C-alpha positions in Angstrom: -40.0 78.8 -17.2 -43.8 78.8 -16.8 -45.9 76.7 -19.1 -47.8 79.7 -20.5 -44.5 81.3 -21.6 -43.6 78.4 -23.9 -44.2 79.0 -27.6 -45.7 75.9 -29.2 -45.1 75.2 -32.8 -46.4 72.7 -35.2 -44.4 69.5 -35.7 -42.1 69.9 -38.8 -40.2 66.6 -38.6 -40.5 63.6 -40.9 -44.0 62.1 -41.1 -44.6 58.4 -41.4 -46.1 57.3 -44.7 -49.8 56.8 -45.1 -49.6 53.1 -45.5 -47.7 52.8 -42.2 -50.5 54.6 -40.4 -53.1 52.3 -41.9 -50.9 49.3 -40.9 -51.0 50.5 -37.2 -54.8 50.5 -37.2 -55.0 47.2 -39.0 -52.4 45.6 -36.7 -54.1 46.5 -33.5 -57.5 45.5 -35.0 -56.2 42.0 -36.0 -54.7 41.6 -32.5 -58.0 42.5 -30.9 -59.9 40.1 -33.2 -57.7 37.1 -32.4 -57.5 37.9 -28.7 -60.8 36.1 -28.3 -60.9 32.3 -27.9 -64.2 32.3 -29.8 -62.4 33.6 -32.8 -59.8 30.9 -32.6 -62.6 28.3 -32.1 -64.6 29.5 -35.1 -61.4 29.4 -37.2 -60.7 25.9 -36.1 -64.2 24.8 -36.8 -64.0 26.3 -40.3 -61.0 24.2 -41.1 -62.9 20.9 -40.5 -64.7 21.0 -43.9 -61.4 21.7 -45.6 -60.0 18.5 -44.2 -63.1 16.6 -45.5 -62.8 18.1 -49.0 -59.1 17.3 -48.9 -59.8 13.7 -48.2 -62.4 13.7 -51.0 -59.8 15.0 -53.5 -57.4 12.3 -52.3 -60.0 9.5 -52.8 -61.0 10.8 -56.2 -57.4 10.6 -57.5 -56.3 7.4 -55.8 -58.0 4.3 -57.3 -56.5 2.0 -54.6 -57.8 4.1 -51.7 -61.2 4.5 -53.4 -61.4 0.7 -53.9 -60.6 0.0 -50.3 -62.9 2.6 -48.7 -65.7 3.2 -51.1 -67.9 1.1 -53.3 -66.9 0.4 -56.9 -69.7 2.5 -58.3 -69.0 5.5 -55.9 -67.1 7.7 -58.3 -67.3 11.5 -58.2 -65.7 14.2 -60.3 -63.5 17.0 -59.0 -64.9 19.8 -61.1 -66.4 23.2 -60.8 -69.4 21.9 -58.9 -67.1 20.3 -56.3 -65.2 23.6 -55.8 -68.5 25.5 -55.7 -69.5 23.4 -52.6 -66.1 24.2 -51.1 -66.5 27.9 -51.8 -70.0 28.0 -50.4 -69.0 26.2 -47.2 -66.1 28.4 -46.5 -67.8 31.7 -47.4 -70.7 30.9 -45.0 -68.2 30.2 -42.2 -66.7 33.6 -43.1 -70.1 35.2 -42.5 -70.1 33.7 -39.0 -66.6 35.0 -38.3 -67.3 38.4 -39.7 -70.5 38.7 -37.6 -68.3 38.0 -34.5 -65.2 40.0 -35.4 -66.6 43.2 -37.0 -68.4 44.4 -33.8 -65.2 43.9 -31.8 -63.3 46.3 -34.1 -65.7 49.2 -34.0 -68.2 49.0 -31.1 -65.6 49.6 -28.3 -64.3 52.7 -30.1 -67.8 54.2 -30.3 -69.1 53.0 -26.9 -66.0 54.5 -25.1 -65.9 57.7 -27.2 -62.4 56.8 -28.4 -62.9 58.1 -32.0 -62.0 61.7 -31.1 -58.7 60.5 -29.6 -57.9 58.2 -32.6 -58.8 60.8 -35.2 -56.7 63.4 -33.4 -53.6 61.5 -34.6 -52.4 61.9 -38.2 -55.0 59.5 -39.6 -58.2 60.4 -41.4 -61.6 58.9 -41.2 -60.9 57.1 -44.5 -57.7 55.8 -43.1 -59.5 54.5 -40.0 -62.1 52.7 -42.0 -59.5 51.3 -44.5 -57.5 50.0 -41.5 -60.5 48.1 -40.1 -61.3 46.8 -43.6 -57.8 45.5 -44.0 -58.0 43.8 -40.6 -61.2 42.0 -41.7 -59.5 41.0 -45.0 -56.6 39.5 -43.0 -58.9 37.6 -40.7 -61.3 36.3 -43.3 -58.7 35.3 -46.0 -57.5 32.2 -44.2 -61.1 31.0 -44.1 -62.1 31.7 -47.7 -59.8 32.0 -50.7 -56.6 30.6 -49.1 -58.0 27.1 -48.3 -59.9 27.1 -51.6 -56.8 27.7 -53.6 -54.8 25.2 -51.6 -57.4 22.6 -52.4 -57.2 23.6 -56.0 -53.4 23.3 -56.0 -53.6 19.9 -54.4 -56.1 18.7 -57.0 -53.8 19.9 -59.7 -50.9 18.1 -58.1 -52.8 14.8 -57.5 -54.6 14.7 -60.9 -53.0 12.3 -63.4 -53.9 14.4 -66.4 -53.2 18.1 -67.2 -56.0 19.2 -65.0 -54.4 22.4 -63.6 -53.9 24.3 -66.8 -57.4 23.4 -68.1 -59.2 24.6 -65.0 -57.6 28.0 -64.2 -61.0 29.6 -64.5 -62.0 27.7 -61.3 -59.0 29.2 -59.4 -59.9 32.7 -60.7 -63.5 32.2 -59.7 -62.6 31.0 -56.2 -60.4 34.1 -55.7 -62.9 36.6 -57.2 -65.9 35.1 -55.4 -64.1 35.1 -52.0 -62.8 38.7 -52.3 -66.2 39.9 -53.4 -67.9 38.2 -50.4 -65.2 39.5 -48.0 -65.6 43.0 -49.2 -69.4 42.8 -48.8 -69.2 41.3 -45.3 -66.6 43.8 -44.2 -68.5 46.9 -45.3 -71.8 45.5 -43.9 -70.2 44.4 -40.6 -68.5 47.8 -40.0 -71.6 49.8 -41.0 -73.9 47.9 -38.7 -71.4 47.9 -35.8 -71.0 51.6 -36.1 -74.7 52.1 -35.4 -75.2 49.4 -32.8 -72.7 50.0 -29.9 -73.5 46.7 -28.1 -71.4 43.9 -29.6 -73.9 41.1 -29.2 -76.7 43.2 -30.7 -74.4 44.1 -33.6 -73.7 40.4 -34.3 -77.4 39.6 -34.3 -78.0 42.6 -36.6 -75.5 41.3 -39.2 -77.3 37.9 -39.4 -80.7 39.6 -39.5 -79.7 41.9 -42.4 -78.6 38.9 -44.4 -81.4 36.4 -43.7 -84.5 38.5 -42.9 -84.7 40.1 -46.3 -84.1 36.6 -47.8 -87.3 35.4 -46.2 -89.2 38.5 -47.4 -87.8 37.9 -50.9 -89.0 34.3 -50.8 -92.5 35.4 -49.8 -92.5 38.0 -52.7 -91.3 35.3 -55.1 -93.9 32.8 -54.0 -96.9 35.2 -53.9 -96.2 37.3 -57.0 -94.6 34.4 -58.9 -91.7 36.5 -60.0 -87.9 36.0 -59.7 -87.2 39.5 -58.7 -87.9 38.8 -55.1 -84.6 36.9 -55.1 -82.9 40.3 -55.3 -83.5 40.5 -51.6 -82.1 37.1 -51.0 -78.3 37.3 -50.5 -77.7 33.5 -50.3 -79.5 33.0 -53.7 -77.8 35.9 -55.3 -74.3 35.0 -54.2 -74.8 31.3 -55.1 -75.8 32.2 -58.6 -72.9 34.6 -58.9 -70.4 32.0 -57.6 -71.7 29.5 -60.1 -71.0 31.8 -63.0 -67.6 32.8 -61.7 -66.5 29.1 -61.5 -68.2 28.1 -64.7 -70.4 25.5 -62.9 -73.8 24.3 -64.1 -76.9 26.3 -63.0 -78.9 24.7 -60.2 -82.0 26.8 -60.4 -84.5 26.8 -63.2 -84.0 29.2 -66.1 -87.0 31.3 -65.1 -85.6 31.9 -61.6 -82.1 32.9 -62.6 -81.1 36.4 -62.1 -78.8 38.3 -64.4 -75.3 39.0 -63.2 -75.8 42.7 -63.9 -78.9 42.9 -61.6 -77.0 41.1 -58.8 -74.0 43.4 -59.0 -76.2 46.5 -59.1 -78.0 45.3 -55.9 -74.7 44.5 -54.2 -73.3 47.9 -55.2 -76.4 49.7 -53.8 -76.1 47.8 -50.6 -72.4 48.7 -50.3 -73.2 52.3 -51.0 -75.8 52.5 -48.3 -73.3 50.9 -45.8 -70.6 53.5 -46.8 -73.1 56.3 -46.2 -73.9 54.8 -42.7 -70.2 54.7 -41.9 -69.7 58.2 -43.1 -72.5 59.4 -40.8 -71.1 57.6 -37.7 -67.3 57.7 -38.0 -66.6 61.2 -37.0 -64.1 63.0 -34.7 -66.8 64.4 -32.5 -70.2 63.4 -31.3 -73.2 65.8 -31.1 -75.5 65.1 -28.2 -78.8 66.8 -28.3 -80.5 67.2 -24.9 
């Protein structure tokens, strides 16, 4: 029978659930991210500070080892300030990994015009973006909250007193601070990668968006003598937010401290702009104006 004589009908069989479709996108995105040796190298490098902090916890809870290796007056506490340093170190490693991984997840699809093919399958634009965000969550979690909570658990196990139950706020702060940072990095990385089709340029753009406004905010703060310039400084905002989540002491002067409400509003606005950028670029067709 000739092809044109066939009657084509819509598929009426069983559809896979929505979560399974998202899992397919996330699975291939994770495989693409970890196919690079640079990703493996960055992950290995990010684990070196975890080993150093682990040794620090061991020395702090072992008087004999501390006496043999350190001086008698070298005593440090494992408290919120200690875990704040852990969180800061791992989260900035996460920035490096996100700047490398995010362009690898989106740029090839846009550069090769693969989005029309992908979105012709039973998956929406929202499902595509959620799949990529899930992949970044899977890739960045072993660098951020997972090692932080493992160090917290080891401290609770090694401590002689009832340290674990009395410091659960630190664990909650480590989890909340890491997830907030991962969400911000993921949305920012995907948004910039969707507009910059060249992966190397997209990586540089992610670093530029984080640190260039920080320099401008520092100039505004110094010239105008106001703390509101720090609202452009992502490192300062996140450090102050992490301090409050963990219950640690404030490092900056009282007149330079930003309110948590102002920080969350700025982060929400930045995330909203990134989502608008994604909505404008992640489409099933591309209009070319000649």
